[in-house]
Biotite code that builds the C-alpha atoms (Angstrom):
import biotite.structure as struc

atoms = struc.array([
    struc.Atom([-72.962, -57.147, -144.087], chain_id="A", res_id=1, res_name="MET", atom_name="CA", element="C"),
    struc.Atom([-70.231, -59.619, -143.240], chain_id="A", res_id=2, res_name="SER", atom_name="CA", element="C"),
    struc.Atom([-70.471, -62.191, -140.484], chain_id="A", res_id=3, res_name="ASN", atom_name="CA", element="C"),
    struc.Atom([-67.806, -62.239, -137.821], chain_id="A", res_id=4, res_name="TYR", atom_name="CA", element="C"),
    struc.Atom([-67.300, -63.175, -134.183], chain_id="A", res_id=5, res_name="THR", atom_name="CA", element="C"),
    struc.Atom([-64.996, -61.802, -131.540], chain_id="A", res_id=6, res_name="VAL", atom_name="CA", element="C"),
    struc.Atom([-64.610, -63.682, -128.269], chain_id="A", res_id=7, res_name="GLN", atom_name="CA", element="C"),
    struc.Atom([-62.268, -64.378, -125.406], chain_id="A", res_id=8, res_name="PHE", atom_name="CA", element="C"),
    struc.Atom([-60.193, -67.555, -125.351], chain_id="A", res_id=9, res_name="ALA", atom_name="CA", element="C"),
    struc.Atom([-57.454, -68.963, -123.108], chain_id="A", res_id=10, res_name="ALA", atom_name="CA", element="C"),
    struc.Atom([-58.597, -67.485, -119.780], chain_id="A", res_id=11, res_name="LYS", atom_name="CA", element="C"),
    struc.Atom([-59.125, -63.982, -121.206], chain_id="A", res_id=12, res_name="ASN", atom_name="CA", element="C"),
    struc.Atom([-55.510, -63.757, -122.387], chain_id="A", res_id=13, res_name="GLU", atom_name="CA", element="C"),
    struc.Atom([-56.418, -64.109, -126.068], chain_id="A", res_id=14, res_name="VAL", atom_name="CA", element="C"),
    struc.Atom([-59.130, -62.573, -128.206], chain_id="A", res_id=15, res_name="VAL", atom_name="CA", element="C"),
    struc.Atom([-60.132, -64.701, -131.179], chain_id="A", res_id=16, res_name="SER", atom_name="CA", element="C"),
    struc.Atom([-61.513, -63.027, -134.279], chain_id="A", res_id=17, res_name="TYR", atom_name="CA", element="C"),
    struc.Atom([-63.261, -65.143, -136.926], chain_id="A", res_id=18, res_name="GLN", atom_name="CA", element="C"),
    struc.Atom([-64.401, -63.492, -140.136], chain_id="A", res_id=19, res_name="GLY", atom_name="CA", element="C"),
    struc.Atom([-63.888, -63.488, -143.870], chain_id="A", res_id=20, res_name="SER", atom_name="CA", element="C"),
    struc.Atom([-60.238, -62.706, -143.086], chain_id="A", res_id=21, res_name="GLU", atom_name="CA", element="C"),
    struc.Atom([-59.903, -66.093, -141.337], chain_id="A", res_id=22, res_name="GLY", atom_name="CA", element="C"),
    struc.Atom([-59.243, -66.999, -137.706], chain_id="A", res_id=23, res_name="LEU", atom_name="CA", element="C"),
    struc.Atom([-56.921, -64.544, -135.957], chain_id="A", res_id=24, res_name="LEU", atom_name="CA", element="C"),
    struc.Atom([-55.718, -64.609, -132.362], chain_id="A", res_id=25, res_name="HIS", atom_name="CA", element="C"),
    struc.Atom([-54.721, -61.453, -130.506], chain_id="A", res_id=26, res_name="PHE", atom_name="CA", element="C"),
    struc.Atom([-52.732, -61.704, -127.275], chain_id="A", res_id=27, res_name="ASN", atom_name="CA", element="C"),
    struc.Atom([-54.209, -59.257, -124.765], chain_id="A", res_id=28, res_name="VAL", atom_name="CA", element="C"),
    struc.Atom([-53.514, -58.086, -121.252], chain_id="A", res_id=29, res_name="GLY", atom_name="CA", element="C"),
    struc.Atom([-55.612, -56.063, -118.842], chain_id="A", res_id=30, res_name="LEU", atom_name="CA", element="C"),
    struc.Atom([-53.843, -53.336, -116.875], chain_id="A", res_id=31, res_name="VAL", atom_name="CA", element="C"),
    struc.Atom([-56.267, -51.465, -114.650], chain_id="A", res_id=32, res_name="GLY", atom_name="CA", element="C"),
    struc.Atom([-59.022, -50.302, -117.003], chain_id="A", res_id=33, res_name="LYS", atom_name="CA", element="C"),
    struc.Atom([-56.964, -50.623, -120.184], chain_id="A", res_id=34, res_name="GLU", atom_name="CA", element="C"),
    struc.Atom([-56.737, -53.575, -122.545], chain_id="A", res_id=35, res_name="TRP", atom_name="CA", element="C"),
    struc.Atom([-53.380, -53.935, -124.273], chain_id="A", res_id=36, res_name="LEU", atom_name="CA", element="C"),
    struc.Atom([-53.647, -55.719, -127.619], chain_id="A", res_id=37, res_name="VAL", atom_name="CA", element="C"),
    struc.Atom([-50.351, -57.052, -128.963], chain_id="A", res_id=38, res_name="TYR", atom_name="CA", element="C"),
    struc.Atom([-49.828, -56.963, -132.722], chain_id="A", res_id=39, res_name="LEU", atom_name="CA", element="C"),
    struc.Atom([-49.459, -58.570, -135.164], chain_id="A", res_id=40, res_name="PRO", atom_name="CA", element="C"),
    struc.Atom([-52.182, -61.166, -134.619], chain_id="A", res_id=41, res_name="PRO", atom_name="CA", element="C"),
    struc.Atom([-51.296, -64.853, -134.722], chain_id="A", res_id=42, res_name="LEU", atom_name="CA", element="C"),
    struc.Atom([-52.596, -67.622, -136.993], chain_id="A", res_id=43, res_name="VAL", atom_name="CA", element="C"),
    struc.Atom([-52.325, -71.374, -137.219], chain_id="A", res_id=44, res_name="GLY", atom_name="CA", element="C"),
    struc.Atom([-51.634, -74.032, -134.609], chain_id="A", res_id=45, res_name="PRO", atom_name="CA", element="C"),
    struc.Atom([-48.138, -72.704, -133.901], chain_id="A", res_id=46, res_name="ARG", atom_name="CA", element="C"),
    struc.Atom([-49.217, -69.080, -133.597], chain_id="A", res_id=47, res_name="GLY", atom_name="CA", element="C"),
    struc.Atom([-47.291, -67.639, -136.531], chain_id="A", res_id=48, res_name="ALA", atom_name="CA", element="C"),
    struc.Atom([-47.383, -63.821, -136.753], chain_id="A", res_id=49, res_name="PRO", atom_name="CA", element="C"),
    struc.Atom([-49.736, -62.608, -139.478], chain_id="A", res_id=50, res_name="HIS", atom_name="CA", element="C"),
    struc.Atom([-49.449, -59.037, -140.694], chain_id="A", res_id=51, res_name="PHE", atom_name="CA", element="C"),
    struc.Atom([-52.749, -57.660, -141.942], chain_id="A", res_id=52, res_name="LEU", atom_name="CA", element="C"),
    struc.Atom([-53.302, -55.872, -145.200], chain_id="A", res_id=53, res_name="GLY", atom_name="CA", element="C"),
    struc.Atom([-54.417, -52.251, -144.926], chain_id="A", res_id=54, res_name="ALA", atom_name="CA", element="C"),
    struc.Atom([-58.051, -53.178, -145.723], chain_id="A", res_id=55, res_name="ASN", atom_name="CA", element="C"),
    struc.Atom([-58.010, -56.048, -143.219], chain_id="A", res_id=56, res_name="GLU", atom_name="CA", element="C"),
    struc.Atom([-56.597, -53.790, -140.507], chain_id="A", res_id=57, res_name="ALA", atom_name="CA", element="C"),
    struc.Atom([-59.245, -51.133, -141.121], chain_id="A", res_id=58, res_name="SER", atom_name="CA", element="C"),
    struc.Atom([-61.962, -53.775, -140.657], chain_id="A", res_id=59, res_name="THR", atom_name="CA", element="C"),
    struc.Atom([-60.600, -56.136, -138.002], chain_id="A", res_id=60, res_name="VAL", atom_name="CA", element="C"),
    struc.Atom([-58.970, -53.725, -135.538], chain_id="A", res_id=61, res_name="LEU", atom_name="CA", element="C"),
    struc.Atom([-62.071, -51.546, -134.955], chain_id="A", res_id=62, res_name="PRO", atom_name="CA", element="C"),
    struc.Atom([-64.104, -54.710, -134.345], chain_id="A", res_id=63, res_name="ARG", atom_name="CA", element="C"),
    struc.Atom([-61.619, -55.978, -131.758], chain_id="A", res_id=64, res_name="VAL", atom_name="CA", element="C"),
    struc.Atom([-61.508, -52.536, -130.145], chain_id="A", res_id=65, res_name="LYS", atom_name="CA", element="C"),
    struc.Atom([-65.297, -52.356, -130.012], chain_id="A", res_id=66, res_name="ASN", atom_name="CA", element="C"),
    struc.Atom([-65.470, -55.804, -128.384], chain_id="A", res_id=67, res_name="PHE", atom_name="CA", element="C"),
    struc.Atom([-62.937, -54.920, -125.680], chain_id="A", res_id=68, res_name="LEU", atom_name="CA", element="C"),
    struc.Atom([-64.100, -51.372, -124.983], chain_id="A", res_id=69, res_name="SER", atom_name="CA", element="C"),
    struc.Atom([-67.297, -52.475, -123.192], chain_id="A", res_id=70, res_name="ARG", atom_name="CA", element="C"),
    struc.Atom([-67.426, -55.847, -121.466], chain_id="A", res_id=71, res_name="ILE", atom_name="CA", element="C"),
    struc.Atom([-70.405, -57.272, -119.601], chain_id="A", res_id=72, res_name="TRP", atom_name="CA", element="C"),
    struc.Atom([-68.947, -59.243, -116.703], chain_id="A", res_id=73, res_name="TRP", atom_name="CA", element="C"),
    struc.Atom([-71.179, -62.137, -115.641], chain_id="A", res_id=74, res_name="PHE", atom_name="CA", element="C"),
    struc.Atom([-73.771, -60.741, -118.055], chain_id="A", res_id=75, res_name="GLY", atom_name="CA", element="C"),
    struc.Atom([-74.763, -58.147, -115.475], chain_id="A", res_id=76, res_name="VAL", atom_name="CA", element="C"),
    struc.Atom([-72.151, -55.421, -114.960], chain_id="A", res_id=77, res_name="TRP", atom_name="CA", element="C"),
    struc.Atom([-70.987, -53.439, -117.967], chain_id="A", res_id=78, res_name="PRO", atom_name="CA", element="C"),
    struc.Atom([-67.488, -51.957, -117.672], chain_id="A", res_id=79, res_name="VAL", atom_name="CA", element="C"),
    struc.Atom([-65.889, -49.509, -120.110], chain_id="A", res_id=80, res_name="ASN", atom_name="CA", element="C"),
    struc.Atom([-62.210, -49.905, -120.993], chain_id="A", res_id=81, res_name="TYR", atom_name="CA", element="C"),
    struc.Atom([-59.554, -48.080, -122.943], chain_id="A", res_id=82, res_name="GLN", atom_name="CA", element="C"),
    struc.Atom([-58.014, -50.204, -125.724], chain_id="A", res_id=83, res_name="VAL", atom_name="CA", element="C"),
    struc.Atom([-54.418, -49.722, -126.851], chain_id="A", res_id=84, res_name="THR", atom_name="CA", element="C"),
    struc.Atom([-52.787, -51.569, -129.739], chain_id="A", res_id=85, res_name="PHE", atom_name="CA", element="C"),
    struc.Atom([-49.076, -52.284, -129.311], chain_id="A", res_id=86, res_name="LEU", atom_name="CA", element="C"),
    struc.Atom([-46.861, -53.229, -132.239], chain_id="A", res_id=87, res_name="GLY", atom_name="CA", element="C"),
    struc.Atom([-47.589, -53.195, -135.951], chain_id="A", res_id=88, res_name="GLU", atom_name="CA", element="C"),
    struc.Atom([-50.673, -54.730, -137.562], chain_id="A", res_id=89, res_name="ALA", atom_name="CA", element="C"),
    struc.Atom([-49.580, -54.037, -141.127], chain_id="A", res_id=90, res_name="VAL", atom_name="CA", element="C"),
    struc.Atom([-46.208, -55.209, -142.384], chain_id="A", res_id=91, res_name="ALA", atom_name="CA", element="C"),
    struc.Atom([-43.758, -52.323, -142.508], chain_id="A", res_id=92, res_name="PRO", atom_name="CA", element="C"),
    struc.Atom([-42.786, -51.186, -145.973], chain_id="A", res_id=93, res_name="SER", atom_name="CA", element="C"),
    struc.Atom([-39.287, -52.180, -146.983], chain_id="A", res_id=94, res_name="PRO", atom_name="CA", element="C"),
    struc.Atom([-37.002, -49.216, -146.540], chain_id="A", res_id=95, res_name="LEU", atom_name="CA", element="C"),
    struc.Atom([-34.873, -48.141, -149.412], chain_id="A", res_id=96, res_name="LEU", atom_name="CA", element="C"),
    struc.Atom([-31.314, -47.855, -148.287], chain_id="A", res_id=97, res_name="GLN", atom_name="CA", element="C"),
    struc.Atom([-29.555, -45.020, -149.939], chain_id="A", res_id=98, res_name="LEU", atom_name="CA", element="C"),
    struc.Atom([-25.814, -45.089, -150.115], chain_id="A", res_id=99, res_name="THR", atom_name="CA", element="C"),
    struc.Atom([-24.060, -41.775, -150.260], chain_id="A", res_id=100, res_name="SER", atom_name="CA", element="C"),
    struc.Atom([-20.750, -41.540, -151.947], chain_id="A", res_id=101, res_name="PHE", atom_name="CA", element="C"),
    struc.Atom([-18.259, -38.843, -151.207], chain_id="A", res_id=102, res_name="SER", atom_name="CA", element="C"),
    struc.Atom([-16.186, -37.667, -154.089], chain_id="A", res_id=103, res_name="GLY", atom_name="CA", element="C"),
    struc.Atom([-12.445, -37.538, -153.682], chain_id="A", res_id=104, res_name="GLY", atom_name="CA", element="C"),
])
């Protein structure tokens, strides 16, 4: 079993994930009872976007979702939330551009 932590940072505007994948920061926003998680996550002191590999995404994103879906405020009141990921976690595949030629 791997060790990891998920926690709030920066006045609950960022969720930090630390695991074998490294330290990742997810910008988040709370709208009503829904957390919006903006992808891709950020890394490094300047907050460079970091696209996840497919295996990383299948591990990290469920952990972040699980953390945000049930929060204990002040350690007393549990609240359930919806979690929505916005953007792309995995780098999009390069598209092949096909050129069609018309005969003349």
